[in-house]
N, C-alpha and C positions, 0 to 999 in steps of 0.2 A: 784905160780903166776897164773896158769890156774884156780884155784879155785876163783880168784878175778874177772874173766871175766864173764859177764852175759851170761847165757845159750842162745843158738840160738833161741829157742822157745820164751823165754821172750823178747829177743831183737826184734823179728819179731812182737810180740803183741804190744810192745811199739811203734815201728815205724808205725804200722798200725793205732793205736789210734792217734798218732800225725798228721798223714796225714788226717784222717777223721776230726779231729778238725780244721785243718788248711784250709779246703775247705769252699768256700762261697756257700750257698744254693741259688737256683733260687728265693725263695720267701723271702729273707731277706729284711728287712726294716732298713735303716741306720739312724743314728742320723740326724736330720734336715729334714727328709723326712716323709711325711704322705700319706697314702692311701686316695684317694678321697672318701668322704663319711664316713670316720672314724671320728665320732663326739665324742670328749672326753670332750668338753666344748661348751657352747653356747655364752660365753663371748668373745667379739672381741679383747680385750686387750691382753689376753694370745695367742690368734691365731696370732696376728700381731707380737708378740715377738718371737713366734715360727718360723714365716716366716723370720724374720730377722736373727735368729740363723742359719737357713738353708742356707741363702744367705751368711753369714759370713763363714760357712764351705766350701761352693763352692769357695769363694775367697781364702781361705787358700789352697785348692787343686790346684787352678790356680797359686798361688805364688810358691808352691812346684814345679809345673811343669816348671814354668819359671826359677826357680833357678837350676833345674836339667839340663835345656837346655843351661844355661849360661856358656860358656867355660871360662869366666874370673874368675869364682869361682873355685879355685883349690880344688882338692880332693872331688868333688861332687860325683864321681862315685866310687872311691877306686880302688884297684888293679884289681877287676873283671869287671869293666865297667858296673855296674848295678846302675841305678838311685835310689834315695831314694823314696820309695813308701809305706813304712810300715804304716804311719799315714794318708794316703789319706782317706778322708771321705767316699769314694765310691769304689766299685769294681764290676767286672763282676762275673759271676758264675764260679765256679771251684777253682783250685789252682792257684792263681794270684800273690801272694806276695804283695798284695795291701790291705789296710785297715785292720780293726780289724774283723776277721771272726766271724760269728754268733752273731753279735752285738745285733740285735733284729730280731729274727726269728718269723714269723707269721704262 
C-alpha cells in the first residue's frame, strides 16, 4: 500500500505547479479585451465585431453574478456556500478561483 502513495517531494512539486498555473498574472489580457493602441487590423468591421463580443462576455458575467445572488435558484452555492465563478470572463490578479487563468498573457 505505501508503494502506491506518491512520494512527498513529488507531491509538493505537483502542488506547487498547480498553484502557479492557477494564478492570474497582473498583465493578463482576457478574451473580449484589447489594449488601447493594439492595432491588429485597420478594418472597422472586425473591430466592431470584437467590441460586440466583449460586450456579450460582460453580459454573461453579469448574468452569472445575478444568478449567484438569486436565492430562488436552489443549489447555486452547493454545500460550501461558494458562488460559481469558474467561467467568469475576467478576474483580478492572484489566486481568485475566477475565470480561466493565463488565458492571454502579454
